[in-house]
N, C-alpha and C positions, 0 to 999 in steps of 0.2 A: 044798469045792473040792477040786476034782481036779487034782493035780499031776502037769505031765508027766513021762515017764520021765528025759528029759534033765535036768531041773531036780533031780530026786532024785538022778541020777548026780553031778551038779555039787556038791551039798550033800555026798554021801558022799566026794567027793574031799576039800572042804574039812575035813569032820569028820576024816577020815583023816589030814589034816596037823595035826589038833591044834586046828583053830579052832572056836570057838562061832560059829555062823551064825544071822543074825537076817533075818526076812522084813520088808522095809519097803515103801513106796511103796502102790501102788494095791492090791495084793494083800494088803498086811496091813490095809488098810481093811476090806476084805471080811470080816476076822475080826471085825471090830466091828459088821456089818450095813451098811456104806456101800459101794455098787458104785460103780466108776467103771471104765469099759472101757479096758482097756490091753492090748498084745501083748506086753509084756516082764515079767520077773520081775527085781525088784530086792531084793538080797542084801546084807547088810553082815557083814563078820567083825571080831572083836575084836582084830585087830592093825593097828598102824599098816603104811602102806606102806613097803616097804624093798627092798631088792634080793634080800634071801635070801627074802622073801615072795614077791615078784615071780617069782624065778626057781622056786621050787617050785610054785606054782600054775598058772604057764605049762607047765613041763615035764608036770605031772599031767595038765592037760586036753589040752593038744595031743596027749599021749601016747594019749587016747581018741577022738583025731579031731576035737575042737573047735577051732574057729578063734579064737584068743585076741588081743585088741589091748588094749595097754597105755593107759591113760588117766592124767591126773594124779592121779584119785581112786581109781584101782583099774584094773577089768578090764572089757571088754565081750566076753562070750561068745557067739559064733554057734554054735547046734547045728542049723541048718537052719530049721526051721519055728518053733523056739524060741530067744528071745534072753535072755539074763540080763546083768545088771549086778551087778558084785561090788564093793561099796564097801568101802574099807578103813576102819577104826574111826574113827568119828566122835569129835568132841572131847567129846561128851556121854556117850560109852559108859563107864560106871565101875560100881563094885559095886552101886550104887543103881539104875542103870539096869537092870543083869543081874537083881538080885533082884525087881524089878518086872516083868520079861517073864512071858511065858506059854509053856510048851513045846506044840509042835504037832509030834509025832513028832521028827525030827533038828532042827528050827529052832525058834527063839525068837521070839516076836512081841512087840515092845515095847509097854508101856503106852500107852493112849490119850495120856497127857499126855507121854510122851516121843516119840510119834510126832508131836504137836503141835510140839513143839520142834524135831525133825528137818527138818519141813515149813517151819516159820518160817526155819529155817537155809538152806534151799534158795531161797525167796523167789520161785520160779516162779509165775506166774499160777493154774496148775493145782494147786498145793499151797496156794496161799492159799485157793482155793475149797474145798480138802480141809479146811484147817483150821477154816473158817467151818462145815462140817459136822459135824467132830468137837467143837467148842466146844458144839454143841447137843445132845451125848448127855449120858444122864443120869450120875450119880454121880462127876462129874469130882472129882479131887483138886485144887481151885482152889490151895491154899496150895502144894502141891507144883508145881503148875503153874506159879505166878507165881515160886516161888523159882528153880526150874530155868531159866525164861525169863530172868531176870536174870542168872544164871550164865553162860548163853550169850549174853547181850547182845541179846537179841531181845525185852525185855519191852515196848518201847514200841509194837513191831509187834503183839504180842500184845494190848495193850490198845486199841490203834486197832481190830483187826478184831473183838474182843469188843464196844467200843461200837457197830460198825456193825451187828451182829446182835442188839442190846439186852441182852447179857450183862453183868452187872457183876461185875468182879474187883477187889476192893479191892486197890489198888497203895499 
């Protein structure tokens, strides 16, 4: 997967500010062999949205010429031909989430199971379709997935989708 220079620059700014950066969304799916066309890059950082985070990220990225818009969940970054969404720390991002992630250069890729949880939390149609595809991958840690889905309150959605694709997850 070729990462555009602009995305690498955004990641380097976030790392310089002391954040861990995770690749999520359709680009993270590609890491697991699932390709869904998308024009943007979805990132998340390991800090909640705060005035300090808002101001530091905005100052640094605008200083490099990026257009930055604030959203309730984080930032939309327009770099001309490249668009990135920087989500602030999801509620499921904890030490267990981090320890199960894989490094890809300066970014971390969440485990398949944690991607499933993030997509279930989103609830968008495209994310539900992604979940169906992710659930068909081999070697899922189903006990972990079920426990984390319960923690996030999305276990009923997980079980419903699993049933639709013929996957039995003991609940």
